[in-house]
N, C-alpha and C positions, 0 to 999 in steps of 0.2 A: 201572697195569698192567692190560692187558686180560685179562679172564677169559672162559672159555667156559662157558656154562650152558645147559641145555635149558629154554627159556622155556615158560611155562604160560599157560593162559587160565583164570581163575577168576572166575566171576560177571561183573561189569561192568568197565568200563575202569579205575576206581580200584583195585579189588581186584587186577586183573591187573598193573597197573603196580607196585603196592606189592610184590606177591609176587616179581616178576622183579627189581626193584631189590634186594630183600632177598637173593635167591639170589646175585646178582652181588656184593653187598657182603660177604656171609658168606664166599663163596669167596675173595675178595680178602683178607679179614681173616685167613683161615687161612694165608696166605702171607707176611704181614708183621706187624710190631709197630707200624707207622706208622698214622696216621689214614687212613681209607678213605672216599672218596666214590663212590657208585654211582648210576646213573640208569636209568630205563626210561620210555619214552614210548609211549603207546597212544592210538589213535583209537577213539572209541566213538560209537555212535548208538543210543540206547535200550538194549536188551539185547545189541546186536551189538558185538563187539569186533573191530576190524580190526588184524590183525598186518601182517607184511610179505608182500606177494603173492609167490608163487613162479612163477606163469605169467602170460602176457599176458591170458588169459581171466579169471583172478582179479583182476588189476589193473583191467581194464575193468569187471568186475562191481562192484568197490568204487566206482569213479567213478559208475557208473549208480545205485548206492544212495545215495551221498553228495550227488550233484548235486541242486540245488533244495532242499536242507535245511541245517539247522544241526547240526553235530556237535561233540563235545567232544574236546579233546586234553588228556590227563592225563599229567603227568610226575611220577613218584615219585622223591624224593631220599632216599638212604640215607647217613647219616653214622655211622661206627663208629670208636671210639677208646677205649683203656683199658678194654675190655670193655663199654663203653656203646654203645647203638644208638639213634639218633634217626631217625625217618622222617616225612617231610612230603610233601604233594602240592600241585601247582599245576594249576588247570584253566583252560582258555581255550576259548571257543566260536568256531568258524569256520563261516562260511556259504559254500557254493558256489552259484553260479548254475546255470542250466539246463545239462543235459548238452550238450556240444559235441563231436560225433564227431571232427572234425578235430583239435581241441586234444588230446583224450584219446588218440586213436590215435597221433598223432605223439609224444606224451609217452611212451606205453607202448613204442612202437617204439625210442625213444632208450635204453631200458634203465633209465631213472632210477627207476621205482617199486620196484624189486625189493629194495632194502635199506632201505626206509623204512616206518615205521608208517603204515597207511592208504594206502600207495602213493604218497605225495607228500612233497616238500620245499617248504615255503612260500617258500623263497628261489629256487627254480628259475623262471627267467623264462618258460619254456614253459607253466607251470601257473598263473601269476599271473592271467591273464584269467578263470579260473574262480572266483577268490576274490572274493566281494563284500563280506565283512565279517569282521573279527577283533575279538572282544570279550574283552579280557583281555591277558595278558602275551604279546607277540609272541615273545619269546625262548623261552618255554615251547613254542611250536609248533615252533620250530627244534630243540628237544630239550634245552635247558639253561636252566632258569629262573634267570637270573643273580641277580636280586634275592633270591630265596628262598635260593639257595645261599650268597650272601655273608652273609646274615643268620644262617644256621645256623653258618657258620664263625666269624663274629664272636661270637655268643652262646655258643658251646660251646668253641671252640679258642682264641680270642683273649681274650675278657673273662669267660668263664664261671668260676664259683667252683670248679668241678671240671674246669677246662680241661685240655687235653692237656699231659702232661709226658713228655718222652722218657726 
């Protein structure tokens, strides 16, 4: 079930992703007795946390900052059930090549950056030429760390000693 929360920025990328996934998860738990999974993905470079750009200028500025550097993509996973909450994070490092005005401006003009952390979707073909390296879980950069999520579900809902009971 989708929930709306006011996202926050707290400290670095990890703290921000955990706080936002928790807000989403707790909101969803207040609406159901079923297990809840919630996620939040954040792009960070040093102390800078990149949310979703709201203007073309913001998106272009993000790319100017990220290009030529390695940044981290952090996804926080929140699992809540039977009053229990488990939170985990997955980090992946992504390197962008040099800023390419044509690629960035065309991408921004397409409208693609405006609902994505850091202003990009790694699966968008228009942005792929900027990406020179992905170190870690590719699915995490997409926004759903599949392996980590499967592990949490198996350990806590399927095989866990205090697993979910309806």
